[in-house]
N, CA, C and O atoms as a GROMACS GRO file, in nm:
protein
  488
    1GLN      N    1   0.085  -0.109   0.004
    1GLN     CA    2  -0.001  -0.005  -0.005
    1GLN      C    3   0.079   0.120   0.005
    1GLN      O    4   0.178   0.126   0.077
    2VAL      N    5   0.036   0.221  -0.067
    2VAL     CA    6   0.104   0.355  -0.085
    2VAL      C    7   0.004   0.458  -0.032
    2VAL      O    8  -0.106   0.460  -0.087
    3GLN      N    9   0.028   0.538   0.062
    3GLN     CA   10  -0.038   0.666   0.102
    3GLN      C   11   0.016   0.775   0.038
    3GLN      O   12   0.139   0.786   0.027
    4LEU      N   13  -0.080   0.878  -0.019
    4LEU     CA   14  -0.018   0.995  -0.084
    4LEU      C   15  -0.101   1.108  -0.023
    4LEU      O   16  -0.224   1.104  -0.020
    5VAL      N   17  -0.022   1.219   0.030
    5VAL     CA   18  -0.085   1.331   0.090
    5VAL      C   19  -0.048   1.458   0.010
    5VAL      O   20   0.071   1.490   0.002
    6GLU      N   21  -0.134   1.525  -0.043
    6GLU     CA   22  -0.105   1.656  -0.116
    6GLU      C   23  -0.115   1.776  -0.018
    6GLU      O   24  -0.185   1.773   0.084
    7SER      N   25  -0.043   1.878  -0.055
    7SER     CA   26  -0.047   2.010   0.015
    7SER      C   27  -0.010   2.120  -0.090
    7SER      O   28   0.045   2.090  -0.196
    8GLY      N   29  -0.040   2.241  -0.058
    8GLY     CA   30   0.003   2.346  -0.133
    8GLY      C   31  -0.098   2.410  -0.206
    8GLY      O   32  -0.066   2.510  -0.269
    9GLY      N   33  -0.212   2.369  -0.208
    9GLY     CA   34  -0.322   2.423  -0.292
    9GLY      C   35  -0.366   2.562  -0.230
    9GLY      O   36  -0.320   2.594  -0.120
   10GLY      N   37  -0.448   2.640  -0.293
   10GLY     CA   38  -0.490   2.768  -0.252
   10GLY      C   39  -0.560   2.841  -0.363
   10GLY      O   40  -0.593   2.794  -0.472
   11LEU      N   41  -0.577   2.978  -0.313
   11LEU     CA   42  -0.639   3.067  -0.403
   11LEU      C   43  -0.524   3.164  -0.454
   11LEU      O   44  -0.446   3.213  -0.373
   12VAL      N   45  -0.515   3.190  -0.595
   12VAL     CA   46  -0.409   3.268  -0.645
   12VAL      C   47  -0.475   3.343  -0.765
   12VAL      O   48  -0.576   3.300  -0.820
   13GLN      N   49  -0.410   3.464  -0.804
   13GLN     CA   50  -0.454   3.543  -0.908
   13GLN      C   51  -0.394   3.478  -1.034
   13GLN      O   52  -0.296   3.404  -1.034
   14ALA      N   53  -0.472   3.519  -1.152
   14ALA     CA   54  -0.412   3.471  -1.282
   14ALA      C   55  -0.288   3.534  -1.288
   14ALA      O   56  -0.271   3.648  -1.246
   15GLY      N   57  -0.188   3.458  -1.344
   15GLY     CA   58  -0.058   3.488  -1.371
   15GLY      C   59   0.045   3.456  -1.264
   15GLY      O   60   0.166   3.464  -1.285
   16GLY      N   61  -0.012   3.417  -1.138
   16GLY     CA   62   0.059   3.385  -1.038
   16GLY      C   63   0.107   3.241  -1.021
   16GLY      O   64   0.072   3.164  -1.111
   17SER      N   65   0.181   3.192  -0.924
   17SER     CA   66   0.235   3.062  -0.912
   17SER      C   67   0.196   2.997  -0.782
   17SER      O   68   0.168   3.059  -0.680
   18LEU      N   69   0.198   2.864  -0.795
   18LEU     CA   70   0.174   2.771  -0.671
   18LEU      C   71   0.263   2.659  -0.692
   18LEU      O   72   0.302   2.624  -0.804
   19ARG      N   73   0.300   2.593  -0.565
   19ARG     CA   74   0.381   2.471  -0.578
   19ARG      C   75   0.311   2.367  -0.488
   19ARG      O   76   0.299   2.385  -0.367
   20LEU      N   77   0.266   2.256  -0.554
   20LEU     CA   78   0.197   2.156  -0.490
   20LEU      C   79   0.298   2.052  -0.448
   20LEU      O   80   0.395   2.031  -0.521
   21SER      N   81   0.280   1.985  -0.332
   21SER     CA   82   0.374   1.886  -0.288
   21SER      C   83   0.285   1.751  -0.270
   21SER      O   84   0.164   1.754  -0.247
   22CYS      N   85   0.352   1.645  -0.282
   22CYS     CA   86   0.284   1.511  -0.261
   22CYS      C   87   0.379   1.421  -0.179
   22CYS      O   88   0.484   1.381  -0.230
   23ALA      N   89   0.343   1.387  -0.052
   23ALA     CA   90   0.426   1.310   0.035
   23ALA      C   91   0.379   1.172   0.020
   23ALA      O   92   0.259   1.149   0.032
   24ALA      N   93   0.466   1.075  -0.008
   24ALA     CA   94   0.432   0.944  -0.017
   24ALA      C   95   0.477   0.861   0.101
   24ALA      O   96   0.591   0.879   0.145
   25SER      N   97   0.403   0.778   0.151
   25SER     CA   98   0.443   0.676   0.259
   25SER      C   99   0.399   0.535   0.228
   25SER      O  100   0.322   0.508   0.136
   26GLY      N  101   0.455   0.443   0.312
   26GLY     CA  102   0.407   0.297   0.286
   26GLY      C  103   0.510   0.235   0.208
   26GLY      O  104   0.629   0.247   0.238
   27ARG      N  105   0.463   0.159   0.094
   27ARG     CA  106   0.558   0.083   0.000
   27ARG      C  107   0.627   0.176  -0.093
   27ARG      O  108   0.614   0.157  -0.214
   28THR      N  109   0.701   0.278  -0.047
   28THR     CA  110   0.764   0.360  -0.129
   28THR      C  111   0.907   0.308  -0.197
   28THR      O  112   0.978   0.368  -0.277
   29ASP      N  113   0.927   0.178  -0.140
   29ASP     CA  114   1.047   0.121  -0.210
   29ASP      C  115   1.003   0.058  -0.351
   29ASP      O  116   1.090   0.017  -0.428
   30SER      N  117   0.892   0.052  -0.376
   30SER     CA  118   0.836  -0.006  -0.511
   30SER      C  119   0.862   0.105  -0.611
   30SER      O  120   0.876   0.224  -0.582
   31ARG      N  121   0.867   0.048  -0.741
   31ARG     CA  122   0.902   0.145  -0.852
   31ARG      C  123   0.773   0.183  -0.914
   31ARG      O  124   0.719   0.114  -1.000
   32TYR      N  125   0.722   0.301  -0.866
   32TYR     CA  126   0.601   0.366  -0.903
   32TYR      C  127   0.634   0.498  -0.982
   32TYR      O  128   0.702   0.588  -0.933
   33ASP      N  129   0.585   0.501  -1.099
   33ASP     CA  130   0.579   0.641  -1.153
   33ASP      C  131   0.476   0.719  -1.086
   33ASP      O  132   0.380   0.668  -1.029
   34MET      N  133   0.503   0.859  -1.094
   34MET     CA  134   0.426   0.956  -1.015
   34MET      C  135   0.359   1.050  -1.108
   34MET      O  136   0.413   1.079  -1.214
   35GLY      N  137   0.246   1.098  -1.073
   35GLY     CA  138   0.166   1.180  -1.166
   35GLY      C  139   0.078   1.281  -1.087
   35GLY      O  140   0.042   1.265  -0.970
   36TRP      N  141   0.051   1.383  -1.162
   36TRP     CA  142  -0.071   1.476  -1.115
   36TRP      C  143  -0.176   1.472  -1.206
   36TRP      O  144  -0.156   1.471  -1.327
   37PHE      N  145  -0.298   1.469  -1.152
   37PHE     CA  146  -0.426   1.482  -1.224
   37PHE      C  147  -0.502   1.585  -1.153
   37PHE      O  148  -0.477   1.623  -1.038
   38ARG      N  149  -0.604   1.631  -1.235
   38ARG     CA  150  -0.685   1.729  -1.178
   38ARG      C  151  -0.832   1.711  -1.226
   38ARG      O  152  -0.859   1.648  -1.328
   39GLN      N  153  -0.916   1.765  -1.154
   39GLN     CA  154  -1.063   1.747  -1.187
   39GLN      C  155  -1.142   1.880  -1.147
   39GLN      O  156  -1.166   1.914  -1.031
   40ALA      N  157  -1.180   1.950  -1.261
   40ALA     CA  158  -1.262   2.063  -1.235
   40ALA      C  159  -1.408   2.035  -1.211
   40ALA      O  160  -1.452   1.926  -1.248
   41ALA      N  161  -1.488   2.122  -1.150
   41ALA     CA  162  -1.625   2.092  -1.128
   41ALA      C  163  -1.696   2.059  -1.233
   41ALA      O  164  -1.697   2.135  -1.330
   42GLY      N  165  -1.762   1.954  -1.234
   42GLY     CA  166  -1.838   1.905  -1.345
   42GLY      C  167  -1.782   1.833  -1.469
   42GLY      O  168  -1.844   1.794  -1.567
   43LYS      N  169  -1.645   1.824  -1.440
   43LYS     CA  170  -1.571   1.753  -1.547
   43LYS      C  171  -1.501   1.634  -1.503
   43LYS      O  172  -1.480   1.614  -1.384
   44GLU      N  173  -1.461   1.549  -1.603
   44GLU     CA  174  -1.390   1.432  -1.566
   44GLU      C  175  -1.226   1.466  -1.511
   44GLU      O  176  -1.157   1.563  -1.541
   45ARG      N  177  -1.198   1.366  -1.433
   45ARG     CA  178  -1.048   1.375  -1.394
   45ARG      C  179  -0.958   1.375  -1.512
   45ARG      O  180  -0.986   1.294  -1.600
   46GLU      N  181  -0.852   1.453  -1.531
   46GLU     CA  182  -0.769   1.452  -1.640
   46GLU      C  183  -0.608   1.454  -1.601
   46GLU      O  184  -0.566   1.508  -1.499
   47PHE      N  185  -0.537   1.396  -1.686
   47PHE     CA  186  -0.399   1.389  -1.678
   47PHE      C  187  -0.340   1.527  -1.683
   47PHE      O  188  -0.393   1.610  -1.756
   48VAL      N  189  -0.226   1.562  -1.605
   48VAL     CA  190  -0.162   1.702  -1.601
   48VAL      C  191  -0.024   1.663  -1.614
   48VAL      O  192   0.032   1.706  -1.714
   49ALA      N  193   0.041   1.592  -1.537
   49ALA     CA  194   0.198   1.578  -1.544
   49ALA      C  195   0.228   1.448  -1.483
   49ALA      O  196   0.151   1.396  -1.403
   50ALA      N  197   0.345   1.393  -1.521
   50ALA     CA  198   0.395   1.274  -1.463
   50ALA      C  199   0.541   1.271  -1.480
   50ALA      O  200   0.600   1.339  -1.564
   51ILE      N  201   0.604   1.185  -1.390
   51ILE     CA  202   0.747   1.155  -1.388
   51ILE      C  203   0.766   1.010  -1.363
   51ILE      O  204   0.698   0.945  -1.285
   52ASP      N  205   0.862   0.966  -1.434
   52ASP     CA  206   0.901   0.816  -1.398
   52ASP      C  207   0.966   0.797  -1.279
   52ASP      O  208   1.017   0.892  -1.219
   53TRP      N  209   0.971   0.661  -1.229
   53TRP     CA  210   1.009   0.633  -1.099
   53TRP      C  211   1.162   0.677  -1.058
   53TRP      O  212   1.197   0.708  -0.944
   54ILE      N  213   1.242   0.673  -1.172
   54ILE     CA  214   1.378   0.724  -1.165
   54ILE      C  215   1.394   0.874  -1.164
   54ILE      O  216   1.489   0.930  -1.108
   55GLY      N  217   1.295   0.941  -1.231
   55GLY     CA  218   1.299   1.083  -1.228
   55GLY      C  219   1.360   1.127  -1.356
   55GLY      O  220   1.401   1.243  -1.362
   56GLY      N  221   1.371   1.050  -1.458
   56GLY     CA  222   1.446   1.096  -1.584
   56GLY      C  223   1.352   1.143  -1.683
   56GLY      O  224   1.390   1.233  -1.758
   57ARG      N  225   1.227   1.095  -1.696
   57ARG     CA  226   1.137   1.118  -1.800
   57ARG      C  227   1.019   1.194  -1.755
   57ARG      O  228   0.968   1.151  -1.651
   58ARG      N  229   0.964   1.299  -1.810
   58ARG     CA  230   0.850   1.379  -1.762
   58ARG      C  231   0.746   1.384  -1.881
   58ARG      O  232   0.778   1.366  -1.998
   59TYR      N  233   0.630   1.408  -1.843
   59TYR     CA  234   0.520   1.398  -1.945
   59TYR      C  235   0.421   1.518  -1.883
   59TYR      O  236   0.402   1.544  -1.764
   60TYR      N  237   0.370   1.574  -1.988
   60TYR     CA  238   0.279   1.696  -1.947
   60TYR      C  239   0.157   1.700  -2.046
   60TYR      O  240   0.168   1.669  -2.165
   61LYS      N  241   0.056   1.736  -1.995
   61LYS     CA  242  -0.071   1.789  -2.082
   61LYS      C  243  -0.030   1.910  -2.156
   61LYS      O  244   0.035   2.002  -2.108
   62ASP      N  245  -0.076   1.900  -2.277
   62ASP     CA  246  -0.033   2.000  -2.381
   62ASP      C  247  -0.046   2.145  -2.321
   62ASP      O  248   0.044   2.227  -2.331
   63SER      N  249  -0.167   2.171  -2.256
   63SER     CA  250  -0.204   2.299  -2.208
   63SER      C  251  -0.132   2.345  -2.097
   63SER      O  252  -0.146   2.463  -2.066
   64VAL      N  253  -0.046   2.264  -2.023
   64VAL     CA  254   0.038   2.306  -1.916
   64VAL      C  255   0.195   2.307  -1.942
   64VAL      O  256   0.278   2.352  -1.863
   65ASN      N  257   0.220   2.252  -2.058
   65ASN     CA  258   0.356   2.223  -2.099
   65ASN      C  259   0.430   2.355  -2.110
   65ASN      O  260   0.382   2.431  -2.195
   66GLY      N  261   0.536   2.400  -2.044
   66GLY     CA  262   0.598   2.521  -2.054
   66GLY      C  263   0.555   2.611  -1.930
   66GLY      O  264   0.624   2.706  -1.891
   67ARG      N  265   0.437   2.573  -1.872
   67ARG     CA  266   0.413   2.650  -1.744
   67ARG      C  267   0.422   2.567  -1.609
   67ARG      O  268   0.446   2.620  -1.501
   68PHE      N  269   0.401   2.429  -1.625
   68PHE     CA  270   0.405   2.347  -1.510
   68PHE      C  271   0.545   2.274  -1.510
   68PHE      O  272   0.610   2.256  -1.612
   69ASP      N  273   0.581   2.236  -1.396
   69ASP     CA  274   0.702   2.145  -1.386
   69ASP      C  275   0.696   2.051  -1.288
   69ASP      O  276   0.674   2.086  -1.173
   70ILE      N  277   0.713   1.929  -1.318
   70ILE     CA  278   0.696   1.808  -1.218
   70ILE      C  279   0.845   1.766  -1.184
   70ILE      O  280   0.936   1.758  -1.267
   71SER      N  281   0.856   1.741  -1.041
   71SER     CA  282   0.987   1.702  -1.004
   71SER      C  283   0.973   1.616  -0.884
   71SER      O  284   0.865   1.624  -0.826
   72LYS      N  285   1.073   1.527  -0.832
   72LYS     CA  286   1.066   1.456  -0.725
   72LYS      C  287   1.175   1.439  -0.649
   72LYS      O  288   1.282   1.431  -0.708
   73ASP      N  289   1.174   1.430  -0.522
   73ASP     CA  290   1.275   1.407  -0.421
   73ASP      C  291   1.281   1.270  -0.370
   73ASP      O  292   1.218   1.250  -0.266
   74ASN      N  293   1.351   1.161  -0.426
   74ASN     CA  294   1.338   1.047  -0.385
   74ASN      C  295   1.382   1.028  -0.245
   74ASN      O  296   1.333   0.933  -0.184
   75ALA      N  297   1.465   1.104  -0.186
   75ALA     CA  298   1.528   1.064  -0.047
   75ALA      C  299   1.423   1.101   0.032
   75ALA      O  300   1.416   1.042   0.140
   76ASN      N  301   1.326   1.198   0.002
   76ASN     CA  302   1.222   1.243   0.105
   76ASN      C  303   1.083   1.181   0.049
   76ASN      O  304   0.977   1.216   0.102
   77ASN      N  305   1.083   1.094  -0.052
   77ASN     CA  306   0.959   1.029  -0.112
   77ASN      C  307   0.843   1.154  -0.137
   77ASN      O  308   0.726   1.147  -0.100
   78THR      N  309   0.899   1.258  -0.199
   78THR     CA  310   0.802   1.362  -0.224
   78THR      C  311   0.807   1.402  -0.369
   78THR      O  312   0.915   1.404  -0.429
   79VAL      N  313   0.696   1.431  -0.425
   79VAL     CA  314   0.684   1.471  -0.565
   79VAL      C  315   0.611   1.633  -0.569
   79VAL      O  316   0.512   1.667  -0.505
   80TYR      N  317   0.675   1.700  -0.646
   80TYR     CA  318   0.633   1.849  -0.665
   80TYR      C  319   0.566   1.885  -0.801
   80TYR      O  320   0.600   1.832  -0.907
   81LEU      N  321   0.482   1.966  -0.791
   81LEU     CA  322   0.422   2.018  -0.906
   81LEU      C  323   0.435   2.179  -0.903
   81LEU      O  324   0.350   2.244  -0.841
   82GLU      N  325   0.542   2.243  -0.971
   82GLU     CA  326   0.541   2.387  -0.978
   82GLU      C  327   0.471   2.437  -1.091
   82GLU      O  328   0.491   2.399  -1.206
   83MET      N  329   0.377   2.534  -1.051
   83MET     CA  330   0.271   2.588  -1.152
   83MET      C  331   0.284   2.724  -1.169
   83MET      O  332   0.254   2.800  -1.077
   84ASN      N  333   0.328   2.767  -1.286
   84ASN     CA  334   0.346   2.900  -1.311
   84ASN      C  335   0.255   2.959  -1.410
   84ASN      O  336   0.194   2.883  -1.485
   85ASN      N  337   0.238   3.097  -1.420
   85ASN     CA  338   0.147   3.157  -1.509
   85ASN      C  339   0.014   3.104  -1.513
   85ASN      O  340  -0.043   3.086  -1.620
   86LEU      N  341  -0.038   3.077  -1.405
   86LEU     CA  342  -0.169   3.019  -1.378
   86LEU      C  343  -0.289   3.092  -1.443
   86LEU      O  344  -0.302   3.215  -1.442
   87LYS      N  345  -0.374   3.002  -1.498
   87LYS     CA  346  -0.501   3.072  -1.561
   87LYS      C  347  -0.629   3.012  -1.494
   87LYS      O  348  -0.632   2.906  -1.432
   88PRO      N  349  -0.731   3.093  -1.515
   88PRO     CA  350  -0.856   3.058  -1.447
   88PRO      C  351  -0.888   2.902  -1.481
   88PRO      O  352  -0.930   2.830  -1.391
   89GLU      N  353  -0.869   2.855  -1.599
   89GLU     CA  354  -0.912   2.733  -1.649
   89GLU      C  355  -0.817   2.629  -1.582
   89GLU      O  356  -0.837   2.510  -1.608
   90ASP      N  357  -0.713   2.663  -1.497
   90ASP     CA  358  -0.648   2.564  -1.420
   90ASP      C  359  -0.698   2.527  -1.279
   90ASP      O  360  -0.643   2.452  -1.198
   91THR      N  361  -0.830   2.604  -1.262
   91THR     CA  362  -0.887   2.584  -1.141
   91THR      C  363  -0.945   2.451  -1.137
   91THR      O  364  -1.017   2.415  -1.230
   92ALA      N  365  -0.916   2.361  -1.023
   92ALA     CA  366  -0.948   2.214  -1.015
   92ALA      C  367  -0.898   2.172  -0.890
   92ALA      O  368  -0.819   2.242  -0.827
   93VAL      N  369  -0.940   2.059  -0.849
   93VAL     CA  370  -0.879   1.963  -0.739
   93VAL      C  371  -0.776   1.895  -0.801
   93VAL      O  372  -0.797   1.824  -0.899
   94TYR      N  373  -0.653   1.914  -0.745
   94TYR     CA  374  -0.541   1.843  -0.796
   94TYR      C  375  -0.514   1.719  -0.720
   94TYR      O  376  -0.516   1.720  -0.596
   95TYR      N  377  -0.490   1.615  -0.786
   95TYR     CA  378  -0.468   1.474  -0.724
   95TYR      C  379  -0.325   1.419  -0.761
   95TYR      O  380  -0.279   1.418  -0.875
   96CYS      N  381  -0.261   1.372  -0.643
   96CYS     CA  382  -0.130   1.307  -0.665
   96CYS      C  383  -0.168   1.150  -0.702
   96CYS      O  384  -0.270   1.094  -0.661
   97ALA      N  385  -0.071   1.093  -0.784
   97ALA     CA  386  -0.111   0.950  -0.826
   97ALA      C  387   0.012   0.875  -0.826
   97ALA      O  388   0.121   0.930  -0.843
   98ALA      N  389  -0.002   0.752  -0.807
   98ALA     CA  390   0.111   0.646  -0.807
   98ALA      C  391   0.062   0.537  -0.906
   98ALA      O  392  -0.053   0.493  -0.909
   99SER      N  393   0.164   0.498  -0.986
   99SER     CA  394   0.118   0.398  -1.093
   99SER      C  395   0.234   0.297  -1.132
   99SER      O  396   0.343   0.340  -1.171
  100SER      N  397   0.209   0.167  -1.121
  100SER     CA  398   0.308   0.062  -1.178
  100SER      C  399   0.277   0.032  -1.316
  100SER      O  400   0.340  -0.053  -1.378
  101LYS      N  401   0.174   0.105  -1.371
  101LYS     CA  402   0.138   0.063  -1.509
  101LYS      C  403   0.154   0.190  -1.611
  101LYS      O  404   0.260   0.223  -1.664
  102VAL      N  405   0.049   0.243  -1.624
  102VAL     CA  406   0.046   0.363  -1.710
  102VAL      C  407   0.007   0.480  -1.630
  102VAL      O  408  -0.108   0.488  -1.587
  103VAL      N  409   0.096   0.575  -1.605
  103VAL     CA  410   0.072   0.689  -1.509
  103VAL      C  411   0.004   0.802  -1.570
  103VAL      O  412  -0.038   0.893  -1.499
  104THR      N  413  -0.011   0.805  -1.705
  104THR     CA  414  -0.072   0.919  -1.790
  104THR      C  415  -0.224   0.885  -1.809
  104THR      O  416  -0.291   0.952  -1.888
  105THR      N  417  -0.273   0.790  -1.745
  105THR     CA  418  -0.429   0.764  -1.761
  105THR      C  419  -0.499   0.727  -1.628
  105THR      O  420  -0.443   0.665  -1.538
  106VAL      N  421  -0.613   0.765  -1.625
  106VAL     CA  422  -0.677   0.745  -1.490
  106VAL      C  423  -0.693   0.598  -1.462
  106VAL      O  424  -0.695   0.556  -1.346
  107ASN      N  425  -0.702   0.524  -1.558
  107ASN     CA  426  -0.729   0.370  -1.528
  107ASN      C  427  -0.595   0.299  -1.502
  107ASN      O  428  -0.594   0.183  -1.462
  108GLY      N  429  -0.472   0.374  -1.526
  108GLY     CA  430  -0.344   0.314  -1.500
  108GLY      C  431  -0.308   0.336  -1.358
  108GLY      O  432  -0.203   0.287  -1.316
  109ILE      N  433  -0.388   0.409  -1.278
  109ILE     CA  434  -0.320   0.444  -1.144
  109ILE      C  435  -0.368   0.351  -1.031
  109ILE      O  436  -0.483   0.310  -1.020
  110ASP      N  437  -0.268   0.322  -0.951
  110ASP     CA  438  -0.284   0.221  -0.845
  110ASP      C  439  -0.315   0.306  -0.715
  110ASP      O  440  -0.383   0.250  -0.628
  111TYR      N  441  -0.276   0.420  -0.696
  111TYR     CA  442  -0.307   0.484  -0.564
  111TYR      C  443  -0.332   0.635  -0.594
  111TYR      O  444  -0.270   0.694  -0.683
  112TRP      N  445  -0.432   0.696  -0.508
  112TRP     CA  446  -0.457   0.837  -0.540
  112TRP      C  447  -0.447   0.900  -0.394
  112TRP      O  448  -0.466   0.839  -0.289
  113GLY      N  449  -0.415   1.027  -0.407
  113GLY     CA  450  -0.430   1.115  -0.282
  113GLY      C  451  -0.569   1.155  -0.279
  113GLY      O  452  -0.651   1.118  -0.363
  114LYS      N  453  -0.599   1.240  -0.172
  114LYS     CA  454  -0.738   1.293  -0.150
  114LYS      C  455  -0.754   1.432  -0.218
  114LYS      O  456  -0.862   1.490  -0.221
  115GLY      N  457  -0.641   1.481  -0.271
  115GLY     CA  458  -0.666   1.609  -0.349
  115GLY      C  459  -0.643   1.736  -0.279
  115GLY      O  460  -0.659   1.739  -0.157
  116THR      N  461  -0.606   1.842  -0.343
  116THR     CA  462  -0.582   1.969  -0.293
  116THR      C  463  -0.644   2.064  -0.396
  116THR      O  464  -0.625   2.048  -0.516
  117LEU      N  465  -0.723   2.172  -0.343
  117LEU     CA  466  -0.796   2.252  -0.428
  117LEU      C  467  -0.709   2.374  -0.471
  117LEU      O  468  -0.650   2.443  -0.387
  118VAL      N  469  -0.702   2.397  -0.604
  118VAL     CA  470  -0.639   2.512  -0.660
  118VAL      C  471  -0.748   2.595  -0.726
  118VAL      O  472  -0.829   2.544  -0.803
  119THR      N  473  -0.749   2.744  -0.691
  119THR     CA  474  -0.843   2.816  -0.733
  119THR      C  475  -0.765   2.938  -0.793
  119THR      O  476  -0.687   3.001  -0.722
  120VAL      N  477  -0.786   2.971  -0.926
  120VAL     CA  478  -0.720   3.082  -0.987
  120VAL      C  479  -0.819   3.191  -1.032
  120VAL      O  480  -0.903   3.163  -1.117
  121SER      N  481  -0.815   3.314  -0.979
  121SER     CA  482  -0.908   3.413  -0.998
  121SER      C  483  -0.870   3.500  -1.116
  121SER      O  484  -0.751   3.525  -1.135
  122SER      N  485  -0.952   3.542  -1.184
  122SER     CA  486  -0.923   3.620  -1.306
  122SER      C  487  -0.916   3.779  -1.266
  122SER      O  488  -0.894   3.863  -1.352
   0.00000   0.00000   0.00000
């Protein structure tokens, strides 16, 4: 079992920045790729960014590429999502995810955090 706890969400104005953190505990010795997903009100959960278990490959949703940066600290079992130039359409609950299969799809996730709300005002 892996437990994921997100933090760092909040209210920010358009153009601002936030950094989300995801602390992992439990079977962190396993080789899980890590990702961030988001779900806006009334919409389906969608992939945002991912990083492989080594930390060498990163993947991004097209609309956040160049604005968001995913990174990980293996020593502290923590994954980060640095979000810059935020837009109102980035408003959503952001979920941390761990996958031993396909980390870029909802169905490929093994473990989810409970989420942290990001609100971007215009």
